[in-house]
C-alpha positions in Angstrom: 118.5 83.4 63.8 117.0 83.9 60.4 113.4 83.7 59.4 113.0 81.5 56.5 110.2 82.5 54.2 109.2 80.3 50.9 107.5 82.1 48.1 105.7 79.1 46.3 102.8 77.9 43.9 102.3 74.9 42.3 101.7 77.0 38.8 104.3 79.0 37.2 103.8 82.3 35.8 102.3 84.0 39.0 105.0 86.5 39.6 106.7 83.8 42.0 110.3 85.3 41.2 109.3 88.6 40.9 107.8 88.6 44.4 111.0 86.5 45.9 113.6 88.7 44.6 111.7 92.0 45.1 110.9 91.0 48.9 114.5 90.2 49.3 115.5 93.8 48.0 113.2 95.6 50.0 114.1 93.6 53.1 117.9 94.6 52.6 116.8 98.1 51.6 115.2 98.2 55.3 118.4 97.2 56.9 117.9 93.4 57.5 120.5 90.9 56.8 118.9 89.1 53.7 120.0 85.7 51.8 117.7 84.8 48.7 118.2 81.1 47.7 117.1 80.4 44.2 115.4 76.9 44.6 114.2 76.5 40.9 116.2 75.2 38.3 115.4 77.9 35.6 117.3 80.4 37.9 114.9 83.2 37.2 116.1 84.8 40.5 119.6 84.3 40.0 119.5 86.0 36.7 117.6 88.7 37.8 120.4 89.4 40.4 122.8 89.6 37.7 124.1 86.3 37.9 125.9 85.4 34.5 126.5 82.0 32.9 124.3 80.3 35.5 124.8 76.9 34.0 128.5 77.6 34.2 128.8 78.0 38.0 130.9 75.6 39.9 128.8 76.0 43.2 125.0 76.4 43.1 122.3 75.4 45.8 122.6 71.8 43.9 126.0 71.3 44.6 125.3 72.3 48.4 122.9 69.8 48.9 124.8 66.8 47.0 127.5 67.3 49.7 125.0 67.2 52.3 123.7 64.1 50.6 127.3 62.7 50.4 128.4 63.4 53.6 131.1 66.1 52.5 131.9 69.3 53.9 130.6 72.5 52.9 132.5 75.2 51.4 132.8 78.6 53.6 129.7 80.9 52.9 131.8 83.7 51.4 133.5 81.4 49.0 130.1 81.1 47.1 127.3 83.4 48.0 127.1 86.0 45.5 126.7 89.5 47.2 124.6 92.3 45.3 125.0 95.7 45.6 121.5 96.1 47.4 122.9 93.8 50.2 121.2 90.8 49.4 123.3 87.5 49.4 122.4 85.3 46.6 122.8 81.4 46.7 122.4 80.5 42.9 120.6 78.1 41.2 120.9 76.5 37.4 119.7 73.3 35.5 121.2 70.7 37.6 118.6 71.5 40.2 116.2 69.7 38.2 118.0 66.4 39.1 117.2 67.0 42.6 114.1 64.8 42.9 116.1 61.5 41.0 119.1 62.2 43.2 117.1 62.4 46.6 115.3 59.0 46.0 117.6 56.8 48.1 118.9 59.4 50.6 118.0 58.6 54.4 116.0 61.4 55.9 115.5 63.0 52.1 112.8 65.6 53.4 115.3 67.4 55.6 118.0 67.6 53.1 117.7 71.5 52.6 117.2 72.0 56.2 120.4 70.7 57.0 122.0 72.9 54.6 119.9 76.1 55.7 120.8 75.5 59.3 124.5 76.0 58.5 123.9 79.6 57.1 120.8 80.6 59.5 122.8 82.5 61.9 124.3 84.9 59.0 121.1 86.5 58.3 117.6 88.2 59.6 116.0 86.8 56.8 116.6 83.8 54.1 113.9 83.9 51.0 113.4 80.9 48.9 112.2 81.3 45.5 110.7 77.9 44.6 110.1 75.7 41.6 106.6 75.6 40.6 105.8 71.9 41.1 105.1 69.8 44.2 107.4 66.6 45.1 110.4 65.9 47.7 112.1 69.0 46.8 109.0 71.0 47.9 108.6 68.8 50.7 112.0 69.9 51.7 111.0 73.6 51.5 107.8 73.0 53.8 110.0 71.4 56.1 112.6 74.1 56.4 110.3 77.0 56.1 108.8 79.1 58.7 106.5 80.4 56.4 105.1 80.6 53.0 104.0 83.5 50.7 101.6 82.4 47.8 101.6 84.7 45.1 98.8 84.0 42.7 97.8 85.8 39.4 94.7 87.5 39.3 93.3 84.8 37.0 91.0 82.0 37.4 93.3 79.5 36.3 96.2 80.5 38.5 93.9 79.9 41.5 93.7 76.2 40.8 96.6 75.1 42.4 96.0 76.9 45.6 93.8 74.2 47.2 96.3 71.4 46.3 99.3 73.7 47.9 97.1 74.3 50.9 96.3 70.3 51.5 100.3 69.7 51.3 100.6 72.4 54.0 98.2 71.3 56.1 99.7 67.7 56.0 103.3 69.0 56.6 102.3 71.5 59.3 100.1 68.7 61.3 102.6 65.7 60.8 106.3 67.3 60.6 106.6 71.1 60.6 104.4 72.4 63.6 105.9 75.9 63.1 105.2 76.4 59.3 102.4 78.9 58.7 101.0 81.0 55.9 102.0 84.7 55.8 99.2 85.1 53.1 98.0 84.7 49.5 99.5 87.5 47.3 97.4 89.0 44.3 99.7 89.6 41.6 99.3 90.9 38.1 96.2 92.5 39.1 94.1 94.6 36.7 91.8 96.1 39.3 89.3 97.7 36.6 88.7 94.4 34.8 85.6 92.4 35.2 87.7 88.9 35.5 90.3 90.3 37.9 87.2 91.5 40.4 85.8 88.0 40.0 89.0 86.3 40.8 89.8 88.6 43.6 86.2 88.0 45.1 86.7 84.1 44.4 89.5 84.2 46.3 88.4 86.1 49.3 85.3 84.0 49.5 86.9 80.5 49.3 90.0 81.3 51.3 89.6 84.0 53.6 89.2 82.5 57.4 91.1 79.6 56.1 94.3 81.6 55.4 95.3 85.2 55.4 95.1 87.1 52.2 97.5 90.4 52.0 95.5 93.5 51.7 98.0 94.7 49.1 97.5 93.6 45.9 100.5 93.9 43.0 99.1 95.4 39.8 100.1 94.2 36.2 103.1 96.3 34.5 105.0 95.3 31.8 107.9 97.4 33.5 108.1 94.0 36.0 109.2 92.0 33.1 111.2 95.0 31.4 113.4 95.2 34.8 114.4 91.5 34.4 116.2 92.4 31.1 118.3 95.0 33.3 118.9 92.3 36.0 116.9 94.6 38.2 113.7 94.3 40.6 110.9 96.6 39.9 111.6 98.4 42.6 115.5 99.3 41.4 114.5 99.5 37.8 111.6 101.9 38.3 110.7 102.7 41.9 107.9 104.9 41.2 106.2 102.6 38.9 102.5 101.3 40.6 104.0 97.6 40.9 107.1 98.7 42.7 104.9 101.1 45.1 102.7 98.3 45.7 105.8 95.9 46.4 106.9 98.5 49.1 103.3 98.6 50.6 103.2 94.6 50.7 106.8 94.6 52.4 105.6 96.6 54.9 102.5 95.1 55.6 104.7 91.9 55.8 106.9 93.4 58.5 103.8 95.1 60.3 102.0 91.6 60.6 105.1 90.0 62.0 105.7 92.9 64.7 102.2 92.4 65.8 102.5 88.7 66.1 105.8 89.2 68.2 104.1 91.7 70.3 100.7 89.2 70.8 103.3 86.6 71.7 105.2 88.9 73.9 
């Protein structure tokens, strides 16, 4: 059964979609059966994977969740997943997802609607990556109830770290009371400019404030305009420019993630 990894931060603009899409690509590149669920109404992950006219799609993650809420049968996954040439299978999103919070208001067990859907596809994959919307609410509680683990990308700027404490508070409540298996894979520092004073101070702040409480990935993703440029070509940075410093850093990050996972498996075994 798939491991479900949510890429989330309550602040936008921290490299969340870049991290989710690139991680999915790199897992598939390493031979892992991987799905990417775009769980953000902006549809950035869908766009990066080349999905066209997202607001005209007949089936999106919102459509599927509505069927769960209304107790309607789901279509077969092969009829709606978008199979990318990299091997990643994408469950797309569009602006309809912005209505999800309102639609969940009167639904029984509304915190588990996403889990009910994911359980129907979990056997197809080894990894399911969730690219999450940048605000807390019932949809994000759904994510925390569904996920096995969380990656928290944060930009190496002071304002980007301010949402971390609030996210961790929600995580601790969910883990303690509902989803006991949930854990944080780590904080991933993105858009890092290692030679600047501000970036060094922010890295130190994160390490002093959260080390010991939650893991921090050793790998940092450097700032590169090529990451944004890659989106124009509907590619991840690792496809668009594999020797770019940000692409190489994402490769190291994926290796670090898998190595950490292997150590945990060996420790349990």
